C-alpha positions as CSV (number, residue, x, y, z in Angstrom):
1,X,69.7,68.6,-10.4
2,X,72.6,66.6,-8.2
3,X,75.3,66.1,-10.9
4,X,77.7,64.3,-8.0
5,X,75.1,61.9,-7.2
6,X,74.7,61.5,-10.8
7,X,78.4,60.6,-11.5
8,X,78.6,58.2,-8.3
9,X,75.5,56.1,-9.7
10,X,77.6,55.7,-12.8
11,X,80.5,54.7,-11.0
12,X,78.7,52.2,-9.1
13,X,77.3,50.8,-11.9
14,X,80.9,50.3,-13.5
15,X,81.8,48.8,-10.4
16,X,79.3,46.1,-10.6
17,X,80.2,44.9,-13.9
18,X,83.9,44.7,-13.2
19,X,82.4,42.6,-10.1
20,X,80.8,40.6,-12.5
21,X,83.6,40.2,-14.9
22,X,85.9,38.8,-12.1
23,X,83.3,36.1,-11.4
24,X,83.2,35.3,-15.2
25,X,84.4,31.9,-15.9
26,X,84.8,31.6,-19.8
27,X,86.7,33.8,-22.0
28,X,83.5,34.5,-24.2
29,X,81.9,36.1,-21.0
30,X,84.9,37.9,-20.4
31,X,85.3,39.7,-23.9
32,X,81.5,40.3,-23.8
33,X,81.6,42.1,-20.5
34,X,84.7,43.8,-21.7
35,X,82.4,45.3,-24.1
36,X,80.1,46.2,-22.1
37,X,82.5,47.9,-19.8
38,X,83.8,50.0,-22.8
39,X,80.2,50.7,-23.7
40,X,79.5,51.9,-20.3
41,X,82.6,54.1,-20.1
42,X,81.4,55.9,-23.3
43,X,78.3,56.3,-21.9
44,X,79.6,57.9,-18.8
45,X,81.7,60.5,-20.9
46,X,78.7,61.6,-23.0
47,X,76.4,61.8,-19.8
48,X,79.1,64.2,-18.1
49,X,79.4,66.1,-21.0
50,X,75.8,66.7,-21.3
51,X,75.5,67.5,-17.7
52,X,77.7,70.2,-18.0
53,X,76.1,71.6,-20.6
54,X,72.7,71.7,-18.8
55,X,74.5,73.3,-15.9
56,X,76.1,75.6,-18.1
57,X,72.2,76.6,-19.5
58,X,70.7,76.6,-15.7
59,X,73.2,79.3,-14.9
60,X,72.7,81.6,-17.5
61,X,68.6,80.9,-17.2
62,X,68.8,82.6,-13.5
63,X,70.8,85.4,-14.0
64,X,69.4,88.9,-12.2
65,X,66.5,89.8,-13.9
66,X,67.8,93.5,-13.9
67,X,69.9,92.7,-16.8
68,X,66.9,91.7,-19.3
69,X,64.6,94.9,-20.7
70,X,61.3,95.5,-19.1
71,X,58.2,94.2,-21.3
72,X,56.4,96.8,-22.5
73,X,53.0,97.6,-21.3
74,X,50.1,96.3,-23.1
75,X,46.9,98.2,-23.7
76,X,43.1,97.8,-25.4
77,X,43.9,101.1,-27.3
78,X,45.9,100.7,-30.8
79,X,47.5,102.9,-32.9
80,X,46.4,103.3,-36.5
81,X,46.6,105.4,-39.5
82,X,43.6,104.7,-41.7
83,X,40.6,106.2,-43.6
84,X,37.2,105.3,-43.7
85,X,34.1,106.5,-45.2
86,X,31.4,108.0,-43.0
87,X,29.0,108.5,-46.2
88,X,25.3,107.4,-45.8
89,X,26.1,105.7,-42.1
90,X,23.7,107.0,-39.4
91,X,25.0,109.6,-36.9
92,X,24.2,110.1,-33.5
93,X,25.6,113.3,-31.8
94,X,26.6,116.9,-33.1
95,X,28.1,116.9,-36.5
96,X,30.9,119.4,-35.6
97,X,31.9,117.0,-32.2
98,X,35.7,117.2,-31.8
99,X,35.8,113.7,-31.9
100,X,33.9,110.9,-34.2
101,X,33.9,107.5,-32.7
102,X,32.8,104.8,-35.7
103,X,31.6,101.4,-34.8
104,X,31.5,98.3,-36.7
105,X,28.4,96.3,-35.3
106,X,26.5,93.1,-35.3
107,X,23.3,92.7,-33.9
108,X,23.4,89.2,-33.1
109,X,26.6,89.3,-31.7
110,X,26.7,88.9,-27.4
111,X,29.9,91.1,-27.1
112,X,27.9,94.2,-29.2
113,X,25.2,93.7,-26.9
114,X,27.3,93.6,-23.7
115,X,28.7,97.0,-24.9
116,X,25.1,98.5,-25.6
117,X,24.4,97.1,-22.2
118,X,27.3,97.8,-20.0
119,X,29.6,100.8,-21.6
120,X,27.2,102.6,-24.4
121,X,25.0,104.5,-21.6
122,X,27.9,106.4,-20.0
123,X,29.9,107.2,-23.4
124,X,26.4,108.7,-24.3
125,X,25.5,110.6,-21.1
126,X,29.3,112.1,-20.8
127,X,30.2,112.6,-24.5
128,X,27.6,112.4,-26.9
129,X,25.0,114.7,-24.9
130,X,27.7,117.0,-24.4
131,X,28.4,117.5,-27.8
132,X,32.1,116.3,-27.6
133,X,31.9,113.1,-29.4
134,X,29.6,111.9,-32.4
135,X,29.2,108.1,-33.3
136,X,28.5,106.9,-36.7
137,X,27.5,103.4,-36.9
138,X,28.4,100.9,-39.5
139,X,27.4,97.3,-40.3
140,X,29.6,93.9,-40.0
141,X,27.1,91.2,-39.7
142,X,29.3,88.0,-39.4
143,X,26.4,85.5,-41.4
144,X,28.7,82.6,-40.6
145,X,27.9,82.6,-37.1
146,X,25.2,85.2,-36.6
147,X,22.6,84.0,-39.6
148,X,20.2,86.5,-38.4
149,X,22.5,89.4,-38.2
150,X,22.2,90.6,-42.0
151,X,18.4,91.1,-41.7
152,X,18.6,92.6,-38.5
153,X,20.7,95.3,-39.9
154,X,18.8,95.9,-43.1
155,X,15.9,96.4,-40.9
156,X,17.6,99.0,-38.9
157,X,18.4,100.7,-41.9
158,X,14.9,100.4,-43.1
159,X,13.9,102.0,-40.2
160,X,16.2,104.8,-40.6
161,X,14.3,105.5,-43.8
162,X,11.7,106.6,-42.0
163,X,13.5,108.5,-39.6
164,X,13.7,105.8,-36.5
165,X,17.2,104.2,-37.1
166,X,18.4,104.9,-33.6
167,X,15.0,103.5,-32.2
168,X,15.5,100.3,-33.9
169,X,18.9,100.0,-33.1
170,X,18.3,100.1,-29.5
171,X,15.2,98.0,-29.8
172,X,17.3,95.5,-31.6
173,X,19.9,95.4,-29.0
174,X,17.4,95.3,-26.0
175,X,16.0,92.2,-27.6
176,X,18.6,90.4,-29.1
177,X,16.9,87.0,-28.5
178,X,14.1,87.6,-31.0
179,X,15.7,88.8,-34.4
180,X,14.0,86.4,-36.7
181,X,12.2,87.7,-39.7
182,X,8.9,87.1,-38.4
183,X,10.1,89.4,-35.2
184,X,11.0,92.2,-36.9
185,X,7.7,93.5,-37.8
186,X,6.6,93.7,-34.5
187,X,9.7,95.6,-33.5
188,X,8.9,98.0,-36.3
189,X,5.4,98.5,-34.5
190,X,6.9,99.0,-31.5
191,X,9.0,102.0,-32.4
192,X,6.2,103.5,-34.4
193,X,6.9,102.6,-38.1
194,X,4.8,102.1,-40.9
195,X,4.8,98.4,-41.0
196,X,4.0,97.9,-44.5
197,X,6.5,100.3,-45.7
198,X,8.8,98.7,-43.4
199,X,8.0,94.9,-44.5
200,X,8.6,96.0,-47.9
201,X,11.8,97.6,-47.8
202,X,13.2,94.3,-45.6
203,X,11.6,91.9,-48.1
204,X,13.1,93.5,-50.9
205,X,16.3,93.7,-49.6
206,X,17.0,96.9,-51.0
207,X,19.4,97.9,-47.9
208,X,21.8,94.4,-48.2
209,X,24.1,96.0,-50.6
210,X,24.7,98.8,-48.0
211,X,25.5,96.4,-45.1
212,X,27.5,94.0,-47.2
213,X,29.9,97.2,-48.2
214,X,30.1,98.0,-44.6
215,X,31.4,94.8,-43.7
216,X,33.6,94.5,-46.9
217,X,35.2,98.1,-45.7
218,X,35.5,96.9,-42.0
219,X,37.4,94.0,-43.2
220,X,39.7,96.1,-44.9
221,X,40.5,98.2,-42.2
222,X,41.5,95.2,-40.1
223,X,38.4,94.4,-38.4
224,X,38.4,90.5,-37.2
225,X,35.6,90.7,-34.6
226,X,32.6,92.9,-33.4
227,X,32.4,95.3,-32.0
228,X,35.2,97.5,-33.3
229,X,36.0,101.1,-32.7
230,X,38.0,103.5,-34.8
231,X,38.2,106.9,-33.1
232,X,40.0,110.2,-35.1
233,X,39.3,114.0,-35.0
234,X,36.4,115.3,-36.6
235,X,37.2,116.9,-40.0
236,X,34.6,119.5,-40.9
237,X,32.6,118.8,-44.1
238,X,34.4,115.5,-44.9
239,X,32.8,112.3,-45.6
240,X,36.3,110.6,-44.1
241,X,37.3,109.7,-40.6
242,X,41.2,109.4,-40.2
243,X,41.2,107.0,-37.7
244,X,44.3,107.0,-35.4
245,X,43.0,104.8,-32.6
246,X,41.3,101.4,-32.7
247,X,39.6,100.1,-30.0
248,X,38.6,96.1,-30.4
249,X,35.7,93.8,-28.3
250,X,33.6,95.2,-25.5
251,X,35.9,96.9,-23.8
252,X,35.3,99.1,-20.2
253,X,34.1,102.4,-20.2
254,X,37.6,103.6,-18.7
255,X,39.5,102.5,-22.0
256,X,37.1,104.2,-24.1
257,X,37.4,107.5,-21.8
258,X,41.1,107.4,-22.2
259,X,41.1,107.4,-25.8
260,X,38.7,110.0,-26.2
261,X,40.0,112.4,-23.7
262,X,43.5,112.0,-25.1
263,X,41.9,112.8,-28.6
264,X,40.1,115.8,-27.0
265,X,43.3,117.2,-25.5
266,X,45.5,117.0,-28.5
267,X,42.3,118.8,-30.4
268,X,42.8,121.8,-28.0
């Protein structure tokens, strides 16, 4: 802002007013113009004060950046300190793996599907099959926006009753557009289940309480969406995970690698 130019404009206005005053022909006109002049003078003083304050603020805002503390780096890996139950949850991998990865998922969630398709295969190859990590899966169907997710979670658990949990898990995520109740029996047949027993299990909602319990626990653990992952060192013979890391959302393989490798290093 050009402060001198602004001041000159104000003075030019005053000069114009005085010229008008000289041309005034009646006492009333002169008195009215005199009031205008006083008002303009007061306005000029106020404007000059405000300009001075603005100038000071602008000068303070452009001080060298070195004086400010550097911003802390952000990371997709959060620190935590929370215990989560593993009781009754499906497990993939060796029980004595050094790191436990607990996932809360939603079968209708597009981000869960993205994780399953894009990131999970490499995690499974590098860490599950090598015995370094075990995956524990729990449910968090977001029913308000994913009305088919609850029944899909029940279907996976009903498949688990016949020893085919992970086969159904993979099948549902590979066919996320066909999760209606009428589709679930076809998925059961495709993975080799006794469809009659499967249908009886799903229609009775016998697994619904377990699914809802998972959702409650996830909410208590600060889960706001899916997928969400809790990581910690495996405690032998324990049905709890003492989680120390959290990863929210469908993050890249590099994020999981950083979190897992850090925990593996701390275990040595």
